[in-house]
C-alpha positions as CSV (number, residue, x, y, z in Angstrom):
1,X,-17.2,17.5,-14.3
2,X,-15.5,15.5,-11.3
3,X,-16.4,16.7,-7.7
4,X,-14.9,16.2,-4.4
5,X,-17.0,15.4,-1.3
6,X,-16.1,15.1,2.2
7,X,-17.4,12.1,3.4
8,X,-16.6,8.7,4.6
9,X,-15.8,5.9,1.8
10,X,-18.4,3.7,3.3
11,X,-19.5,0.7,1.5
12,X,-19.0,2.2,-2.1
13,X,-15.2,1.5,-1.9
14,X,-15.5,-2.1,-0.4
15,X,-12.5,-4.2,-2.0
16,X,-10.6,-0.9,-3.1
17,X,-6.6,-1.5,-2.6
18,X,-5.0,1.7,-1.4
19,X,-1.3,2.8,-2.1
20,X,-0.1,0.4,0.4
21,X,-1.8,-2.6,-1.0
22,X,-4.3,-3.1,1.6
23,X,-8.1,-2.7,1.5
24,X,-9.6,0.6,2.3
25,X,-11.6,0.4,5.5
26,X,-15.3,1.5,5.0
27,X,-15.4,4.1,7.8
28,X,-12.5,6.2,8.7
29,X,-11.4,6.5,12.3
30,X,-12.7,9.4,14.5
31,X,-11.2,12.6,13.4
32,X,-10.2,11.6,10.3
33,X,-11.4,13.4,6.9
34,X,-12.4,11.4,4.2
35,X,-12.4,12.7,0.7
36,X,-14.3,11.0,-2.2
37,X,-14.1,11.8,-5.8
38,X,-17.2,11.3,-7.9
39,X,-17.9,11.5,-11.6
40,X,-20.8,13.4,-13.2
41,X,-23.0,10.5,-12.7
42,X,-22.1,10.5,-9.0
43,X,-20.1,7.5,-9.1
44,X,-17.2,7.3,-6.6
45,X,-13.9,6.8,-8.5
46,X,-11.2,7.6,-6.0
47,X,-10.8,8.2,-2.3
48,X,-8.4,9.2,0.4
49,X,-8.0,9.8,4.2
50,X,-6.7,12.9,5.7
51,X,-5.4,12.3,9.1
52,X,-4.8,15.4,11.2
53,X,-2.1,13.7,13.8
54,X,-0.6,10.6,13.7
55,X,1.2,8.2,16.4
56,X,-0.4,9.9,19.6
57,X,-2.3,6.7,20.4
58,X,-0.5,3.9,18.7
59,X,3.3,4.7,17.7
60,X,4.2,5.2,14.2
61,X,7.6,3.7,13.5
62,X,9.9,3.9,10.5
63,X,13.3,3.7,9.5
64,X,15.4,6.6,8.8
65,X,17.8,6.0,5.9
66,X,20.9,7.8,6.7
67,X,24.7,7.6,6.1
68,X,28.0,7.2,8.4
69,X,31.5,7.9,7.3
70,X,34.4,6.0,8.5
71,X,37.6,8.1,7.7
72,X,41.3,8.3,8.7
73,X,43.6,10.2,6.8
74,X,46.9,8.4,8.0
75,X,45.3,5.1,6.6
76,X,43.9,6.7,3.4
77,X,40.5,5.6,4.5
78,X,37.2,7.1,3.6
79,X,34.2,4.7,3.5
80,X,30.6,6.1,3.5
81,X,28.0,3.4,4.7
82,X,24.2,3.9,4.2
83,X,22.3,3.0,7.5
84,X,19.0,2.2,8.7
85,X,17.7,3.7,12.3
86,X,14.3,2.7,13.7
87,X,12.5,5.8,15.0
88,X,9.4,7.7,15.7
89,X,10.1,10.8,13.5
90,X,6.6,11.5,12.3
91,X,4.8,11.5,15.6
92,X,2.2,14.4,15.8
93,X,2.5,15.2,12.0
94,X,-0.4,14.5,9.4
95,X,-0.9,11.8,6.9
96,X,-2.7,10.9,3.6
97,X,-3.8,7.4,3.9
98,X,-6.1,5.1,1.7
99,X,-5.5,6.6,-1.5
100,X,-7.4,4.4,-3.8
101,X,-9.2,4.4,-7.2
102,X,-12.0,2.4,-8.5
103,X,-11.1,-0.8,-10.4
104,X,-10.8,-0.5,-14.2
105,X,-9.4,2.9,-14.5
106,X,-6.3,3.4,-16.4
107,X,-2.9,4.4,-14.8
108,X,-3.2,7.9,-16.3
109,X,-7.0,8.3,-14.8
110,X,-5.8,7.1,-11.5
111,X,-3.1,9.6,-11.4
112,X,-5.1,12.3,-12.5
113,X,-8.2,11.3,-9.9
114,X,-5.7,11.0,-7.0
115,X,-4.0,14.6,-8.0
116,X,-7.6,16.3,-7.6
117,X,-8.2,14.4,-4.3
118,X,-4.4,15.5,-2.8
119,X,-5.1,19.1,-3.8
120,X,-8.3,19.1,-2.0
121,X,-6.8,17.8,1.0
122,X,-3.9,20.5,0.9
123,X,-6.5,23.2,0.6
124,X,-8.4,21.6,3.5
125,X,-5.2,21.9,5.7
126,X,-4.4,25.5,4.8
127,X,-8.1,26.4,5.5
128,X,-7.7,24.9,8.9
129,X,-3.9,25.1,9.6
130,X,-3.7,24.8,13.4
131,X,-5.4,21.5,13.0
132,X,-2.3,19.7,11.3
133,X,1.1,19.2,11.9
134,X,4.2,20.5,10.4
135,X,4.6,18.0,7.7
136,X,2.2,15.7,5.6
137,X,3.3,12.1,4.8
138,X,2.2,9.4,2.7
139,X,3.3,5.8,3.0
140,X,3.8,3.7,-0.3
141,X,4.0,0.0,-0.7
142,X,7.3,-1.5,-1.1
143,X,8.0,-3.7,-4.3
144,X,7.1,-7.4,-4.3
145,X,8.6,-10.3,-6.3
146,X,6.3,-12.5,-8.7
147,X,5.3,-14.6,-6.0
148,X,4.4,-11.7,-3.7
149,X,7.2,-11.9,-1.5
150,X,8.8,-8.5,-0.2
151,X,12.7,-8.6,-0.6
152,X,13.0,-6.2,2.3
153,X,11.0,-8.4,4.6
154,X,13.0,-11.3,3.6
155,X,16.3,-9.8,4.2
156,X,15.3,-8.0,7.4
157,X,12.0,-8.0,9.2
158,X,11.5,-11.8,8.7
159,X,14.6,-12.4,10.9
160,X,13.1,-11.0,13.8
161,X,9.4,-12.3,13.3
162,X,8.8,-15.6,11.8
163,X,5.0,-15.3,11.1
164,X,3.2,-14.1,8.0
165,X,3.3,-10.6,7.7
166,X,0.2,-10.1,5.5
167,X,-1.7,-12.4,8.0
168,X,-0.6,-10.2,10.8
169,X,-1.7,-6.9,8.8
170,X,-5.0,-8.4,8.5
171,X,-5.4,-9.4,11.9
172,X,-4.3,-6.1,13.6
173,X,-4.2,-3.4,11.2
174,X,-2.3,-0.4,11.5
175,X,-1.2,-1.5,15.1
176,X,0.8,-4.4,13.2
177,X,3.9,-2.4,12.9
178,X,4.1,-1.1,16.1
179,X,4.1,-4.6,17.1
180,X,6.8,-5.5,14.8
181,X,9.0,-2.7,16.0
182,X,8.9,-4.3,19.4
183,X,10.9,-7.1,17.9
184,X,13.4,-5.1,15.7
185,X,16.9,-3.8,16.7
186,X,17.1,0.0,18.0
187,X,20.9,0.0,16.9
188,X,22.0,1.4,13.7
189,X,21.8,-1.3,10.9
190,X,24.2,-0.9,8.0
191,X,22.6,-1.7,4.6
192,X,25.8,-3.6,3.5
193,X,24.6,-6.6,5.9
194,X,21.5,-7.2,4.0
195,X,21.4,-9.0,0.7
196,X,21.5,-7.2,-2.5
197,X,17.9,-7.6,-3.5
198,X,16.9,-6.0,0.1
199,X,19.3,-3.0,-0.5
200,X,17.9,-2.5,-4.0
201,X,14.3,-2.7,-2.9
202,X,14.7,-0.3,0.1
203,X,12.6,3.2,-0.6
204,X,11.3,1.7,-4.2
205,X,7.6,1.9,-4.9
206,X,5.6,-1.3,-5.2
207,X,2.8,-1.9,-7.9
208,X,-0.1,-0.8,-5.5
209,X,1.7,2.6,-4.9
210,X,2.8,3.7,-8.5
211,X,-0.2,6.0,-9.3
212,X,-0.4,7.6,-6.1
213,X,3.5,8.1,-6.0
214,X,3.0,10.0,-9.5
215,X,0.0,12.1,-8.1
216,X,2.1,13.1,-5.0
217,X,5.1,14.2,-6.8
218,X,3.1,16.2,-9.2
219,X,1.6,18.0,-5.9
220,X,5.0,18.6,-4.4
221,X,5.7,15.8,-2.2
222,X,9.0,14.2,-2.2
223,X,10.8,11.0,-0.7
224,X,11.3,12.0,3.3
225,X,14.4,9.3,3.6
226,X,12.2,7.3,5.5
227,X,10.8,3.8,4.6
228,X,8.4,1.4,6.0
229,X,9.6,-1.1,8.5
230,X,7.9,-4.2,7.0
231,X,8.3,-3.9,3.2
232,X,10.7,-0.8,2.8
233,X,8.3,1.2,0.8
234,X,9.1,4.9,0.8
235,X,7.5,7.6,2.8
236,X,6.8,10.8,0.9
237,X,6.2,14.1,2.7
238,X,5.6,17.8,2.1
239,X,6.5,20.9,4.6
240,X,3.4,22.4,5.5
């Protein structure tokens, strides 16, 4: 029978990719809780990281997917437009990150393993309720094309930063998107100004996050109407 252990993933998960498509760090940040699922032979098969509060040291940015209506009865006009608004809506909330599985597991095995870990994390939160925020969020990777390019980055982020986003992610880690946010417009953006591929990709889950998305939905998390500012991947959440 599989068992959940509270421990840093350490070197046993070196090279594993998380639900956002980046490598799992060997050691969690101070204050984070690492959970590892091991099989009956004590071999790690999945992991995640529970972060009690986010955005307190480095601001966490996301886009809120909203809607604005232009209406004028005398002109017989009613037009609803989807919008993006940059913000820090999840400051002080809790997060699950680094949801990852050992290479070689089937998708069904990945989903089941991650479900066990997410449920263990929720139990931990309920046992120490005051240490956590009002909401629990998870950031998932956005889709990429056959060449590994993000349609959302090509249609939006790349207009304001000419460098390689993957190289910036590798260099700055989590702080990368806070640096990117400083270059992005604060005004409301209309989705209709983005090309169709970027519009279609917003809020969609990329390949690295598919198993995690299934596990999270099974545990009660839903799309929060927020997306990542680099690749448009969805943020899922649960009210605690």
